[in-house]
N, C-alpha and C positions, 0 to 999 in steps of 0.2 A: 612501552608498546610502540611498535613501529608507526610510520605515517600513514601506511596504507589501512592498518587497523582501526587508527583513529577516524579516517575518512569515512569507513565503512560503518563504524560504531556511532559517530556523529549524524550520518545521514538517516539511519534509523531512528534515533532518538529525536531527529527534527520531524521524520514522519508522525511520530508518536505525538509529538507536541500539536501538530497540525489537526490530527485528529481528536485531540482533546478541546483544542480551539473550538472546531467545527461542532462538535457534540455539545459544548457548553453554548454556544451561539443558538445551536437548533433548539435545544431546552429552555434557553432564557431570552433570546433575542429575535426569533423569528415567531410570526404571528400566524403565517399561512400553514394550514395542514400539510399541504404538499410540500412546501419548503423543510417544514419541520422531519418530515419523513425522509427526505433527500439527504439533509445535513445527519440524521441519525444513520442512516445506511452506509453513508460514506465513511462516517468517523469509525462504525463498526469495522468494516472492511479494512479501512487504513491501519486502525490501530493493530488489529490482528497480524497485518502482513508487515508493519514496523516490528514485531515480535518474531516473525518468521526471517526477518532479515538478519536478526541476531543469531538464529537457528542456523541458518544458511551459512551465516560466517563461521560459526562455530565448526560445522562438518566440514567445510573449506579448509578450516585450520588444521583437521585431522588428516589431509591428505586428499580428500575428495575434490580435486580440483574444479570439476563441473558443478559444483555447488556455488560456485561464484556467478554462474549464468543465471541461477535461480534467485539468488540475492538481486542480480539487475531486475530480472522480471519482475519479482516483488515490488522493487522501488517504483519501477516504472509503471507497473499494472495498478499500483494502490494510487499513484499520482493522477494517473488518466482515468479510472474508475471513480476516485472520490473527487478528483478535481471537476469532472463534468457535472458531477451532481451536485456540488457546492457552487458552482457557477449558476447552474440553473436555478437553485434556491434563491442566488442573489439578483436573479432577473435576467440572465442571459437567455439566448432562444432555446426552445425546447428540442430543436433538433440535434442539440448536443446530447441526447439521450441517446441518439443513435450511436454515439461514440463510446458511451459507457462500456457496452459489453466488450469492445476492444481491450478495455482495461481488464475485464473479467477473464478474456480468454489468456491475457498475460499472466495474471495470478494462477488460473488453471496450470499453464506452463510452467511456471515456477515451481509449483507441486510436483508435478511430474519430471522434471529435471532434478529437483532434489532428491526424489525417489530413487530414481536412476543413478545420483551421484552416490547415494548411501549403498544400494544395492552394489555397485561396482566397487566400491572402495576396501 
């Protein structure tokens, strides 16, 4: 496996690890109902998009070069979306909730780019 593949797959795996940790903390460590919900939502979206990075990488390796853009959007979007929710659950200011949709837009963009990449390949 080349170094580029190792990096992409490791980043996707780390994203999945963070999602599991956040979900577990929400289920067992958080007592505030809002915090539990933020952790659950962030973990769900982050896990789905960790798997989406694997899919985008697979599509990219078939020759659809634009799929690399979708993988970056999935990684960054999941970190922004989940990260802002995780930070609020841990006590950060609630104005971070205004940043969460930026991550959601990145995730939507990732799906749009992936669809375009597959269609064009």
